[in-house]
Each structure stands twice: as C-alpha cells, then as structure tokens.
LONU-790748 format. One record per atom (N, C-alpha, C): atom name; z, x, y. Coordinates in steps of 0.1 Angstrom, whole numbers. Atoms other than C-alpha are relative to their C-alpha. Example, Ala and Ser with C-alpha at 12.3 -4.5 7.8 and 13.67 -1.06 7.14 Angstrom:
2
<r site="N" w="0" u="9" v="-12"/>
<r site="CA" w="78" u="123" v="-45"/>
<r site="C" w="0" u="9" v="12"/>
<r site="N" w="0" u="-9" v="-11"/>
<r site="CA" w="71" u="137" v="-11"/>
<r site="C" w="8" u="-8" v="11"/>
***
This chain:
160
<r site="N" w="-9" u="15" v="2"/>
<r site="CA" w="320" u="122" v="-886"/>
<r site="C" w="-15" u="-7" v="-2"/>
<r site="N" w="15" u="12" v="1"/>
<r site="CA" w="296" u="90" v="-891"/>
<r site="C" w="7" u="-8" v="13"/>
<r site="N" w="-2" u="14" v="-12"/>
<r site="CA" w="293" u="61" v="-860"/>
<r site="C" w="4" u="-13" v="-13"/>
<r site="N" w="-2" u="14" v="7"/>
<r site="CA" w="312" u="29" v="-876"/>
<r site="C" w="4" u="-12" v="13"/>
<r site="N" w="3" u="12" v="-6"/>
<r site="CA" w="310" u="-5" v="-860"/>
<r site="C" w="8" u="-14" v="-5"/>
<r site="N" w="-3" u="7" v="7"/>
<r site="CA" w="328" u="-35" v="-862"/>
<r site="C" w="-3" u="-9" v="7"/>
<r site="N" w="9" u="8" v="-16"/>
<r site="CA" w="320" u="-73" v="-847"/>
<r site="C" w="9" u="-13" v="-6"/>
<r site="N" w="-4" u="16" v="5"/>
<r site="CA" w="345" u="-105" v="-847"/>
<r site="C" w="-8" u="-8" v="7"/>
<r site="N" w="10" u="17" v="-3"/>
<r site="CA" w="328" u="-139" v="-843"/>
<r site="C" w="12" u="-12" v="0"/>
<r site="N" w="-1" u="11" v="-6"/>
<r site="CA" w="332" u="-169" v="-832"/>
<r site="C" w="6" u="-11" v="-11"/>
<r site="N" w="-4" u="2" v="11"/>
<r site="CA" w="336" u="-182" v="-867"/>
<r site="C" w="-9" u="4" v="-14"/>
<r site="N" w="6" u="-3" v="10"/>
<r site="CA" w="319" u="-175" v="-901"/>
<r site="C" w="-9" u="-10" v="-5"/>
<r site="N" w="4" u="9" v="1"/>
<r site="CA" w="294" u="-197" v="-899"/>
<r site="C" w="-18" u="1" v="4"/>
<r site="N" w="15" u="0" v="-5"/>
<r site="CA" w="253" u="-203" v="-891"/>
<r site="C" w="0" u="0" v="15"/>
<r site="N" w="5" u="3" v="-9"/>
<r site="CA" w="256" u="-209" v="-858"/>
<r site="C" w="14" u="12" v="8"/>
<r site="N" w="-10" u="-9" v="-10"/>
<r site="CA" w="287" u="-182" v="-851"/>
<r site="C" w="-12" u="15" v="9"/>
<r site="N" w="8" u="-9" v="-14"/>
<r site="CA" w="278" u="-160" v="-825"/>
<r site="C" w="9" u="14" v="-3"/>
<r site="N" w="-11" u="-7" v="2"/>
<r site="CA" w="295" u="-123" v="-821"/>
<r site="C" w="11" u="-2" v="14"/>
<r site="N" w="-14" u="1" v="-7"/>
<r site="CA" w="329" u="-124" v="-798"/>
<r site="C" w="0" u="16" v="8"/>
<r site="N" w="-7" u="-12" v="-8"/>
<r site="CA" w="344" u="-88" v="-791"/>
<r site="C" w="-13" u="9" v="-15"/>
<r site="N" w="6" u="-13" v="8"/>
<r site="CA" w="324" u="-51" v="-806"/>
<r site="C" w="6" u="9" v="3"/>
<r site="N" w="-12" u="-11" v="5"/>
<r site="CA" w="341" u="-23" v="-816"/>
<r site="C" w="-8" u="10" v="-1"/>
<r site="N" w="10" u="-15" v="9"/>
<r site="CA" w="323" u="12" v="-825"/>
<r site="C" w="12" u="13" v="3"/>
<r site="N" w="-6" u="-12" v="5"/>
<r site="CA" w="340" u="43" v="-834"/>
<r site="C" w="-9" u="11" v="-5"/>
<r site="N" w="12" u="-11" v="0"/>
<r site="CA" w="317" u="72" v="-828"/>
<r site="C" w="4" u="10" v="-3"/>
<r site="N" w="-12" u="-15" v="10"/>
<r site="CA" w="320" u="108" v="-847"/>
<r site="C" w="4" u="8" v="5"/>
<r site="N" w="-12" u="-7" v="-2"/>
<r site="CA" w="339" u="122" v="-827"/>
<r site="C" w="13" u="-4" v="6"/>
<r site="N" w="-14" u="3" v="0"/>
<r site="CA" w="363" u="100" v="-829"/>
<r site="C" w="7" u="-14" v="16"/>
<r site="N" w="2" u="7" v="-6"/>
<r site="CA" w="358" u="82" v="-800"/>
<r site="C" w="3" u="-14" v="3"/>
<r site="N" w="3" u="11" v="8"/>
<r site="CA" w="362" u="44" v="-797"/>
<r site="C" w="-10" u="-6" v="16"/>
<r site="N" w="8" u="9" v="-10"/>
<r site="CA" w="343" u="16" v="-771"/>
<r site="C" w="-1" u="-16" v="-7"/>
<r site="N" w="3" u="8" v="-1"/>
<r site="CA" w="351" u="-18" v="-771"/>
<r site="C" w="-3" u="-18" v="6"/>
<r site="N" w="2" u="15" v="-5"/>
<r site="CA" w="340" u="-54" v="-758"/>
<r site="C" w="-2" u="-15" v="-3"/>
<r site="N" w="3" u="15" v="1"/>
<r site="CA" w="342" u="-87" v="-751"/>
<r site="C" w="-9" u="-7" v="-2"/>
<r site="N" w="14" u="6" v="-7"/>
<r site="CA" w="315" u="-110" v="-750"/>
<r site="C" w="0" u="-9" v="1"/>
<r site="N" w="0" u="9" v="-6"/>
<r site="CA" w="308" u="-137" v="-727"/>
<r site="C" w="-7" u="-10" v="-10"/>
<r site="N" w="12" u="8" v="5"/>
<r site="CA" w="296" u="-164" v="-750"/>
<r site="C" w="-17" u="-5" v="9"/>
<r site="N" w="19" u="3" v="-3"/>
<r site="CA" w="255" u="-176" v="-739"/>
<r site="C" w="4" u="-18" v="3"/>
<r site="N" w="-3" u="13" v="1"/>
<r site="CA" w="255" u="-213" v="-733"/>
<r site="C" w="-2" u="-4" v="-5"/>
<r site="N" w="2" u="5" v="11"/>
<r site="CA" w="238" u="-219" v="-758"/>
<r site="C" w="7" u="7" v="-17"/>
<r site="N" w="-7" u="0" v="9"/>
<r site="CA" w="265" u="-206" v="-782"/>
<r site="C" w="11" u="-6" v="5"/>
<r site="N" w="-5" u="9" v="-2"/>
<r site="CA" w="286" u="-234" v="-785"/>
<r site="C" w="15" u="5" v="-13"/>
<r site="N" w="-10" u="6" v="7"/>
<r site="CA" w="304" u="-230" v="-819"/>
<r site="C" w="14" u="5" v="-4"/>
<r site="N" w="-18" u="-6" v="2"/>
<r site="CA" w="343" u="-223" v="-823"/>
<r site="C" w="6" u="-3" v="-12"/>
<r site="N" w="-8" u="3" v="9"/>
<r site="CA" w="366" u="-220" v="-851"/>
<r site="C" w="11" u="2" v="4"/>
<r site="N" w="-14" u="3" v="-1"/>
<r site="CA" w="397" u="-227" v="-849"/>
<r site="C" w="11" u="13" v="-2"/>
<r site="N" w="-6" u="-6" v="11"/>
<r site="CA" w="408" u="-210" v="-881"/>
<r site="C" w="-3" u="17" v="7"/>
<r site="N" w="3" u="-14" v="-6"/>
<r site="CA" w="387" u="-176" v="-868"/>
<r site="C" w="12" u="9" v="14"/>
<r site="N" w="-7" u="-1" v="-18"/>
<r site="CA" w="405" u="-175" v="-832"/>
<r site="C" w="12" u="1" v="-8"/>
<r site="N" w="-11" u="-6" v="2"/>
<r site="CA" w="438" u="-172" v="-852"/>
<r site="C" w="2" u="12" v="-7"/>
<r site="N" w="-1" u="-15" v="8"/>
<r site="CA" w="428" u="-143" v="-873"/>
<r site="C" w="-1" u="6" v="11"/>
<r site="N" w="3" u="-13" v="-5"/>
<r site="CA" w="413" u="-121" v="-848"/>
<r site="C" w="5" u="-2" v="15"/>
<r site="N" w="-13" u="5" v="-9"/>
<r site="CA" w="438" u="-137" v="-820"/>
<r site="C" w="-9" u="-5" v="17"/>
<r site="N" w="-1" u="-1" v="-13"/>
<r site="CA" w="413" u="-138" v="-791"/>
<r site="C" w="-9" u="-20" v="5"/>
<r site="N" w="5" u="13" v="-7"/>
<r site="CA" w="406" u="-172" v="-769"/>
<r site="C" w="-10" u="-2" v="8"/>
<r site="N" w="11" u="-2" v="-7"/>
<r site="CA" w="376" u="-188" v="-758"/>
<r site="C" w="3" u="1" v="16"/>
<r site="N" w="1" u="-5" v="-10"/>
<r site="CA" w="388" u="-189" v="-727"/>
<r site="C" w="2" u="11" v="7"/>
<r site="N" w="3" u="-11" v="0"/>
<r site="CA" w="396" u="-153" v="-727"/>
<r site="C" w="-9" u="8" v="4"/>
<r site="N" w="14" u="-2" v="-1"/>
<r site="CA" w="362" u="-146" v="-735"/>
<r site="C" w="-9" u="0" v="16"/>
<r site="N" w="2" u="5" v="-9"/>
<r site="CA" w="352" u="-167" v="-709"/>
<r site="C" w="0" u="11" v="17"/>
<r site="N" w="-9" u="-11" v="-12"/>
<r site="CA" w="373" u="-146" v="-682"/>
<r site="C" w="-1" u="13" v="0"/>
<r site="N" w="4" u="-17" v="1"/>
<r site="CA" w="369" u="-113" v="-694"/>
<r site="C" w="-13" u="6" v="-11"/>
<r site="N" w="5" u="3" v="5"/>
<r site="CA" w="341" u="-113" v="-714"/>
<r site="C" w="-15" u="6" v="8"/>
<r site="N" w="7" u="-8" v="-11"/>
<r site="CA" w="311" u="-90" v="-702"/>
<r site="C" w="-13" u="-10" v="-6"/>
<r site="N" w="9" u="7" v="6"/>
<r site="CA" w="276" u="-106" v="-704"/>
<r site="C" w="-9" u="2" v="-10"/>
<r site="N" w="3" u="-1" v="15"/>
<r site="CA" w="254" u="-109" v="-739"/>
<r site="C" w="-9" u="19" v="6"/>
<r site="N" w="9" u="-9" v="-4"/>
<r site="CA" w="230" u="-80" v="-717"/>
<r site="C" w="8" u="14" v="1"/>
<r site="N" w="-7" u="-15" v="1"/>
<r site="CA" w="256" u="-58" v="-706"/>
<r site="C" w="8" u="7" v="-15"/>
<r site="N" w="-7" u="-7" v="14"/>
<r site="CA" w="272" u="-52" v="-741"/>
<r site="C" w="-12" u="6" v="-12"/>
<r site="N" w="11" u="-4" v="12"/>
<r site="CA" w="235" u="-51" v="-760"/>
<r site="C" w="0" u="16" v="10"/>
<r site="N" w="3" u="-14" v="-3"/>
<r site="CA" w="231" u="-23" v="-737"/>
<r site="C" w="7" u="15" v="2"/>
<r site="N" w="-7" u="-12" v="5"/>
<r site="CA" w="256" u="-5" v="-737"/>
<r site="C" w="1" u="9" v="-10"/>
<r site="N" w="0" u="-3" v="15"/>
<r site="CA" w="258" u="-4" v="-775"/>
<r site="C" w="-15" u="8" v="-2"/>
<r site="N" w="10" u="-8" v="1"/>
<r site="CA" w="221" u="9" v="-771"/>
<r site="C" w="7" u="16" v="6"/>
<r site="N" w="-6" u="-15" v="-6"/>
<r site="CA" w="236" u="34" v="-748"/>
<r site="C" w="8" u="10" v="-6"/>
<r site="N" w="-7" u="-11" v="2"/>
<r site="CA" w="259" u="51" v="-763"/>
<r site="C" w="-3" u="2" v="-15"/>
<r site="N" w="13" u="-2" v="13"/>
<r site="CA" w="242" u="49" v="-802"/>
<r site="C" w="-9" u="3" v="1"/>
<r site="N" w="15" u="-8" v="-6"/>
<r site="CA" w="212" u="55" v="-789"/>
<r site="C" w="-9" u="-2" v="-18"/>
<r site="N" w="8" u="0" v="12"/>
<r site="CA" w="190" u="61" v="-820"/>
<r site="C" w="2" u="4" v="-15"/>
<r site="N" w="-5" u="-5" v="11"/>
<r site="CA" w="213" u="71" v="-843"/>
<r site="C" w="5" u="-16" v="-8"/>
<r site="N" w="-7" u="9" v="6"/>
<r site="CA" w="228" u="54" v="-871"/>
<r site="C" w="12" u="-7" v="-4"/>
<r site="N" w="-22" u="2" v="1"/>
<r site="CA" w="266" u="33" v="-873"/>
<r site="C" w="-5" u="-6" v="-15"/>
<r site="N" w="0" u="5" v="9"/>
<r site="CA" w="280" u="19" v="-905"/>
<r site="C" w="6" u="-12" v="-1"/>
<r site="N" w="-2" u="17" v="-2"/>
<r site="CA" w="294" u="-18" v="-913"/>
<r site="C" w="5" u="2" v="-14"/>
<r site="N" w="-2" u="7" v="18"/>
<r site="CA" w="317" u="-28" v="-944"/>
<r site="C" w="-2" u="-15" v="-2"/>
<r site="N" w="2" u="18" v="-4"/>
<r site="CA" w="304" u="-62" v="-934"/>
<r site="C" w="-13" u="0" v="9"/>
<r site="N" w="8" u="3" v="-6"/>
<r site="CA" w="269" u="-58" v="-931"/>
<r site="C" w="-9" u="-10" v="2"/>
<r site="N" w="10" u="9" v="3"/>
<r site="CA" w="257" u="-88" v="-941"/>
<r site="C" w="7" u="-13" v="10"/>
<r site="N" w="-3" u="12" v="-11"/>
<r site="CA" w="274" u="-108" v="-916"/>
<r site="C" w="-4" u="13" v="20"/>
<r site="N" w="5" u="-10" v="-15"/>
<r site="CA" w="274" u="-76" v="-889"/>
<r site="C" w="-13" u="-2" v="7"/>
<r site="N" w="13" u="-2" v="-5"/>
<r site="CA" w="239" u="-75" v="-885"/>
<r site="C" w="-6" u="-13" v="5"/>
<r site="N" w="6" u="13" v="-7"/>
<r site="CA" w="231" u="-114" v="-880"/>
<r site="C" w="10" u="3" v="14"/>
<r site="N" w="-9" u="4" v="-13"/>
<r site="CA" w="255" u="-116" v="-853"/>
<r site="C" w="-6" u="18" v="9"/>
<r site="N" w="7" u="-11" v="-10"/>
<r site="CA" w="240" u="-80" v="-833"/>
<r site="C" w="-16" u="-7" v="-1"/>
<r site="N" w="12" u="9" v="-4"/>
<r site="CA" w="205" u="-102" v="-841"/>
<r site="C" w="0" u="-6" v="12"/>
<r site="N" w="-2" u="14" v="-10"/>
<r site="CA" w="220" u="-130" v="-821"/>
<r site="C" w="3" u="9" v="12"/>
<r site="N" w="0" u="-8" v="-18"/>
<r site="CA" w="231" u="-106" v="-792"/>
<r site="C" w="-8" u="4" v="6"/>
<r site="N" w="6" u="-13" v="-5"/>
<r site="CA" w="206" u="-80" v="-790"/>
<r site="C" w="-14" u="-17" v="1"/>
<r site="N" w="6" u="13" v="-10"/>
<r site="CA" w="181" u="-117" v="-787"/>
<r site="C" w="4" u="-8" v="12"/>
<r site="N" w="-8" u="1" v="-10"/>
<r site="CA" w="202" u="-130" v="-766"/>
<r site="C" w="-5" u="8" v="16"/>
<r site="N" w="-2" u="-12" v="-14"/>
<r site="CA" w="200" u="-101" v="-741"/>
<r site="C" w="-13" u="0" v="-2"/>
<r site="N" w="11" u="1" v="-3"/>
<r site="CA" w="165" u="-102" v="-746"/>
<r site="C" w="-4" u="20" v="-2"/>
<r site="N" w="7" u="-15" v="2"/>
<r site="CA" w="165" u="-62" v="-757"/>
<r site="C" w="1" u="3" v="-15"/>
<r site="N" w="5" u="-4" v="13"/>
<r site="CA" w="152" u="-44" v="-784"/>
<r site="C" w="19" u="13" v="-11"/>
<r site="N" w="-12" u="-12" v="8"/>
<r site="CA" w="185" u="-25" v="-808"/>
<r site="C" w="-3" u="11" v="-2"/>
<r site="N" w="11" u="-17" v="-5"/>
<r site="CA" w="176" u="12" v="-800"/>
<r site="C" w="6" u="3" v="-16"/>
<r site="N" w="-5" u="-6" v="16"/>
<r site="CA" w="202" u="19" v="-836"/>
<r site="C" w="-2" u="-12" v="-8"/>
<r site="N" w="-3" u="9" v="16"/>
<r site="CA" w="204" u="10" v="-876"/>
<r site="C" w="13" u="3" v="3"/>
<r site="N" w="-16" u="0" v="2"/>
<r site="CA" w="232" u="-5" v="-889"/>
<r site="C" w="-1" u="3" v="-13"/>
<r site="N" w="3" u="5" v="17"/>
<r site="CA" w="236" u="-4" v="-924"/>
<r site="C" w="13" u="3" v="-2"/>
<r site="N" w="-9" u="3" v="6"/>
<r site="CA" w="262" u="-10" v="-949"/>
<r site="C" w="11" u="14" v="1"/>
<r site="N" w="-7" u="-12" v="1"/>
<r site="CA" w="291" u="18" v="-956"/>
<r site="C" w="-4" u="3" v="-14"/>
<r site="N" w="6" u="-3" v="15"/>
<r site="CA" w="278" u="16" v="-993"/>
<r site="C" w="-13" u="9" v="-6"/>
<r site="N" w="13" u="-10" v="3"/>
<r site="CA" w="244" u="36" v="-984"/>
<r site="C" w="6" u="16" v="3"/>
<r site="N" w="-2" u="-11" v="-2"/>
<r site="CA" w="267" u="64" v="-981"/>
<r site="C" w="12" u="7" v="-11"/>
<r site="N" w="-15" u="0" v="7"/>
<r site="CA" w="295" u="58" v="-1007"/>
<r site="C" w="-5" u="0" v="-12"/>
<r site="N" w="2" u="3" v="9"/>
<r site="CA" w="293" u="64" v="-1044"/>
<r site="C" w="9" u="-13" v="-5"/>
<r site="N" w="-11" u="18" v="-2"/>
<r site="CA" w="307" u="31" v="-1059"/>
<r site="C" w="15" u="4" v="-6"/>
<r site="N" w="-17" u="-5" v="-1"/>
<r site="CA" w="338" u="46" v="-1071"/>
<r site="C" w="8" u="-2" v="13"/>
<r site="N" w="-3" u="-5" v="-13"/>
<r site="CA" w="346" u="58" v="-1038"/>
<r site="C" w="2" u="-14" v="6"/>
<r site="N" w="6" u="12" v="-10"/>
<r site="CA" w="333" u="24" v="-1024"/>
<r site="C" w="9" u="-10" v="-2"/>
<r site="N" w="-4" u="15" v="7"/>
<r site="CA" w="354" u="-1" v="-1049"/>
<r site="C" w="19" u="3" v="9"/>
<r site="N" w="-10" u="-2" v="-2"/>
<r site="CA" w="389" u="16" v="-1033"/>
<r site="C" w="-3" u="-2" v="19"/>
<r site="N" w="1" u="0" v="-17"/>
<r site="CA" w="375" u="12" v="-993"/>
<r site="C" w="8" u="-3" v="4"/>
<r site="N" w="-10" u="10" v="-8"/>
<r site="CA" w="397" u="-20" v="-985"/>
<r site="C" w="14" u="3" v="-6"/>
<r site="N" w="-14" u="3" v="3"/>
<r site="CA" w="428" u="-5" v="-999"/>
<r site="C" w="4" u="14" v="8"/>
<r site="N" w="-6" u="-15" v="-6"/>
<r site="CA" w="424" u="33" v="-983"/>
<r site="C" w="4" u="-9" v="20"/>
<r site="N" w="-3" u="5" v="-18"/>
<r site="CA" w="415" u="11" v="-948"/>
<r site="C" w="13" u="-9" v="0"/>
<r site="N" w="-10" u="3" v="2"/>
<r site="CA" w="448" u="-11" v="-959"/>
<r site="C" w="9" u="10" v="9"/>
<r site="N" w="-13" u="-12" v="-4"/>
<r site="CA" w="470" u="20" v="-960"/>
<r site="C" w="-4" u="5" v="18"/>
<r site="N" w="1" u="-8" v="-16"/>
<r site="CA" w="456" u="37" v="-927"/>
<r site="C" w="5" u="-12" v="10"/>
<r site="N" w="-7" u="6" v="-12"/>
<r site="CA" w="460" u="3" v="-908"/>
<r site="C" w="15" u="4" v="-2"/>
<r site="N" w="-15" u="-4" v="2"/>
<r site="CA" w="497" u="4" v="-919"/>
<r site="C" w="6" u="14" v="8"/>
<r site="N" w="-6" u="-14" v="-5"/>
<r site="CA" w="500" u="42" v="-908"/>
<r site="C" w="-6" u="-1" v="13"/>
<r site="N" w="-1" u="-1" v="-19"/>
<r site="CA" w="489" u="37" v="-873"/>
<r site="C" w="3" u="-14" v="3"/>
<r site="N" w="-11" u="3" v="-12"/>
<r site="CA" w="505" u="10" v="-863"/>
<r site="C" w="-3" u="-8" v="5"/>
<r site="N" w="14" u="5" v="-13"/>
<r site="CA" w="478" u="-10" v="-841"/>
<r site="C" w="7" u="-12" v="-1"/>
<r site="N" w="-7" u="12" v="-3"/>
<r site="CA" w="495" u="-38" v="-824"/>
<r site="C" w="-6" u="-13" v="-1"/>
<r site="N" w="15" u="11" v="7"/>
<r site="CA" w="460" u="-58" v="-827"/>
<r site="C" w="-9" u="1" v="-8"/>
<r site="N" w="13" u="3" v="8"/>
<r site="CA" w="433" u="-69" v="-846"/>
<r site="C" w="-7" u="-1" v="10"/>
<r site="N" w="6" u="-4" v="-6"/>
<r site="CA" w="406" u="-51" v="-827"/>
<r site="C" w="-8" u="-1" v="-9"/>
<r site="N" w="14" u="-5" v="4"/>
<r site="CA" w="371" u="-48" v="-831"/>
<r site="C" w="-2" u="15" v="-1"/>
<r site="N" w="1" u="-18" v="2"/>
<r site="CA" w="374" u="-8" v="-823"/>
<r site="C" w="8" u="1" v="-7"/>
<r site="N" w="-11" u="-4" v="11"/>
<r site="CA" w="406" u="-6" v="-843"/>
<r site="C" w="-3" u="1" v="-13"/>
<r site="N" w="-1" u="2" v="13"/>
<r site="CA" w="392" u="-19" v="-872"/>
<r site="C" w="-18" u="10" v="-5"/>
<r site="N" w="13" u="-5" v="-1"/>
<r site="CA" w="358" u="2" v="-864"/>
<r site="C" w="2" u="20" v="-2"/>
<r site="N" w="-9" u="-14" v="2"/>
<r site="CA" w="382" u="34" v="-863"/>
<r site="C" w="6" u="-1" v="-15"/>
<r site="N" w="-6" u="1" v="12"/>
<r site="CA" w="398" u="22" v="-895"/>
<r site="C" w="-7" u="7" v="-11"/>
<r site="N" w="10" u="1" v="7"/>
<r site="CA" w="371" u="22" v="-914"/>
<r site="C" w="-8" u="13" v="4"/>
<r site="N" w="4" u="-14" v="-1"/>
<r site="CA" w="357" u="59" v="-901"/>
<r site="C" w="4" u="4" v="-11"/>
<r site="N" w="-8" u="-10" v="5"/>
<r site="CA" w="389" u="74" v="-912"/>
<r site="C" w="2" u="-3" v="-14"/>
<r site="N" w="2" u="5" v="10"/>
<r site="CA" w="384" u="55" v="-941"/>
<r site="C" w="-5" u="6" v="-12"/>
<r site="N" w="17" u="-5" v="5"/>
<r site="CA" w="349" u="69" v="-950"/>
<r site="C" w="4" u="17" v="-3"/>
<r site="N" w="-2" u="-16" v="2"/>
<r site="CA" w="365" u="106" v="-941"/>
<r site="C" w="14" u="2" v="-12"/>
<r site="N" w="-15" u="-4" v="9"/>
<r site="CA" w="397" u="102" v="-962"/>
<r site="C" w="-8" u="1" v="-19"/>
<r site="N" w="12" u="8" v="15"/>
<r site="CA" w="373" u="86" v="-998"/>
<r site="C" w="-5" u="13" v="2"/>
<r site="N" w="7" u="-9" v="5"/>
<r site="CA" w="351" u="113" v="-990"/>
<r site="C" w="2" u="15" v="2"/>
<r site="N" w="-6" u="-15" v="0"/>
<r site="CA" w="374" u="146" v="-988"/>
<r site="C" w="3" u="-4" v="-14"/>
<r site="N" w="-10" u="-3" v="15"/>
<r site="CA" w="392" u="135" v="-1024"/>
<r site="C" w="-17" u="5" v="-6"/>
<r site="N" w="13" u="1" v="17"/>
<r site="CA" w="353" u="133" v="-1042"/>
<r site="C" w="-3" u="16" v="1"/>
***
C-alpha cells in the first residue's frame, strides 16, 4: 500500500494555512493532528469552518504547535513518498507548516495522478465517495480523508 496525506485548512486563499493534517501509512494505520495557528497565521474562513467543522477556538485549545506536527510528520513518513489528491493546495500548506516550524520536510508529497493511468484517475472521486459511504464515518477529518484516498487507490489499482 501507499502512504496518503490530507490537509484541512483555514480556507482556500493565498494567506490560508493548515489546521489539521492526517496521514494513512502503508500498513493502514492513521495519524492526525490539529495545528495551533502561529501568531502570523490570521486568515480564517467561516465557509471552510462549515465544511471541516473545526473551530478556531478548538485549534487554540487542542492544536499542537507547527514544530511538533512537522516533526511528527517527518518521523512517521521519514524519507518516503506520500500521495495527495489535491497536491496543488496540500504542498503549499505543508510548505507553510514546515517553514513556520523551521524544519526541513524529509518526505516527498506527490499528486495521485503520478501513480494512476488517466482512466482510473477519473474514477477517483466517485470511488472515494462510495468508500466514504460504506465506512459511515461520523466526522469529516483529515485522517479519514487520507484513509479513504488510500482505499480508493487500492480499489482502482486492483481493477486494472
């Protein structure tokens, strides 16, 4: 199996930042953490909060520091490659996290399309939706989304 990563953010804006990161490791184990915003991270979208269901107050109370989260990600992923289905947003948010932490990112993040032929890749959204329904997850969280992506890839990869 592959490692997958998902990020929830303060919004989709040039000044947005990561608020939760979840990964699903090749053995299927998941890890997730809320991220306490750095003082310079000020952008907040109520629309994004309505989607991910994570409040700013929750982040301030339960979030880990960017340094702690970046260090844990490096420890879990080491020098491996993880995959995202939204690399164009996730990699800049990772860059924001690691720059704030003052830590070099040890792993590589690539878009899922690097692994898949075009035909199965076009079925990724539909397959993720089907898997999410079958898992009946109670919350929209980054680790759940990472695990769903991982399972969707496995299902599509075995159909080919």
